[in-house]
Structures are given as C-alpha cells and as structure tokens.
C-alpha positions, -999 to +999 in steps of 0.1 A: -454-212+934-472-186+915-449-160+926-419-181+916-434-188+883-443-152+877-408-142+887-393-168+864-415-156+835-404-121+841-368-130+842-372-151+810-389-122+792-362-099+805-335-123+791-353-125+757-355-087+755-319-083+763-309-108+736-331-091+711-317-057+719-281-071+716-289-088+682-305-056+669-276-035+680-251-059+664-271-059+631-272-022+631-235-019+638-226-044+611-249-025+586-231+007+595-197-008+591-204-022+556-203+005+530-233+006+507-227+005+470-241+036+454-247+039+416-233+069+398-226+075+361-192+091+371-181+058+387-191+038+357-173+062+333-142+060+355-140+022+352-114+011+326-130+000+293-117-026+270-104-010+238-095-034+209-059-032+196-057-009+166-030-010+139-006+019+144-012+046+119+016+051+094+038+080+098+028+111+079+044+113+045+069+142+043+060+166+015+087+174-009+099+210-013+105+228-046+142+219-048+136+182-045+108+183-070+131+201-095+158+174-090+133+146-096+119+166-126+153+168-143+162+132-139+127+120-150+127+142-180+162+129-191+151+093-187+118+097-205+135+116-234+160+087-238+132+061-239+113+081-265+144+085-287+153+048-285+118+035-290+113+058-320+145+046-336+137+010-329+103+013-346+119+018-380+152-001-376+133-033-368+150-067-361+153-089-392+151-060-417+128-054-446+121-074-478+140-059-507+123-075-536+091-092-546+055-081-542+060-074-505+090-052-509+095-029-479+076-052-455+091-066-424+107-100-429+097-113-394+061-099-396+046-134-390+069-142-360+051-140-326+081-126-308+084-099-334+048-089-329+054-087-291+084-065-299+063-041-320+036-038-294+060-033-265+080-008-284+049+012-293+038+012-256+073+024-245+071+053-270+035+063-259+043+061-222+075+082-226+057+108-247+029+110-223+054+117-195+069+144-216+035+160-221+029+160-183+063+177-178+052+204-202+019+208-184+038+211-151+058+240-164+028+262-168+014+258-133+028+276-102+013+257-072+036+232-055+008+207-050+001+208-088+038+202-095+038+172-072+006+159-089+021+161-124+054+147-112+037+116-097+020+106-129+050+116-151+072+093-130+046+065-132+045+067-170+083+068-171+084+035-151+059+019-174+080+030-204+111+014-189+093-019-184+079-018-220+113-010-234+128-040-216+101-063-230+107-049-265+144-055-262+140-091-250+113-100-276+131-083-305+164-101-297+145-134-293+129-128-328+163-120-344+179-151-329+153-176-340+180-198-357+198-201-323+172-212-298+197-216-270+211-181-273+176-167-277+164-183-245+194-170-226+187-135-238+150-139-229+158-151-194+181-122-188+154-098-198+129-115-175+154-112-146+149-074-148+113-078-136+124-100-107+149-074-096+122-048-099+098-067-077+126-072-052+133-035-050+096-027-048+087-050-019+119-045+001 
C-alpha cells in the first residue's frame, strides 16, 4: 500500500514535471518565434508623415530682355504723348465754350454743371498721369542697368494706364455736359463710355 502510494506519487510528480517542462519549452519557443519590437529613431523617421496639401507655387516670371523693354518703351511713350497732347488741348477748348460778354466774360458757360466739373477734374488727372509717365521715361534714359529700366517702365506703364482711364472719363463727362439739352443722347454716350471699364475689367481678369 505504502509502496504503491509512493510509486503513484512519484509517477504523478514525474508527470507534473514533464508537463511543466513542455509548457516552459513551448513558451520559450513562442517567445523566440515572435519578433520583439525595438524602438529606434531611424525607424520613426522612416515612417511616412502626413504633409498638408500646399498650393502650387506660381511659375517664375520671365524677365524681359533689353529688346523687349525698348519695344514697350516706344509704344508707351507714343501713347502717353498722345494723351498729354489731347488733354492739354481739351483743357482750353472746353465743352460749351466761354462767355463772350458781361461781367463774367471769358468764363466757362457750363462752370456750374456737375458733369462739366467731372470733365475738368478727369482731364487734369489724365494730363498729370501722362506727364508723369513722360518724366519716368526721361529718368529711364539716364540709367544703364536693366533692372532699373524695368522698374521705370513698370511705373510708366501704370501711369499711362491711369491716364487712359481718366481720358475716357473726361470724354464721357464732357460729352454729357455738352448734350444737356438732349438727355437721351447724353445717356447713350455716357453708357458707351462706361462700357470701356467693363471691357477693361474683362481683359484684366481673363
């Protein structure tokens, strides 16, 4: 009885030991099979990072050469000279004429008309813008650097554009003031003059 019990206990302990060894060996093999995650800054840097969408940068503006600047210079100088000539002449040959008798002889007949006042202001602006562009052309002629030429040409062209707009305003307002007895015709001329700015905006934003 005692021997059998002792033998049974020994066999039971032997079975437990074998099971424990098997489980320990299985756990060690599974641990060896599974790769352990290791931390390294290189691995983190290699991971793809989320970069927000950026607007594509505009293409680089091509710089103009000396021949192109000379061509723009000639055209711009011709246009600004015409604006200065026309606006200077319109400042003295005003619409409506002058008073020929009375205490206000030599004064403008339409001096109290609102459209006439707009004409005078716009005509003065056209003359000033065109002459400023001519002065910039003169300043450009005394410099030799290509960047300085482009700088003066940019502002000269801008003032020429302002002069053209002011000249159109002067023409529309002066015609409207001269046709105050014919309101229908005066409004038609005014609408035609305003269409110029619509076309200008269309070309600018296209």
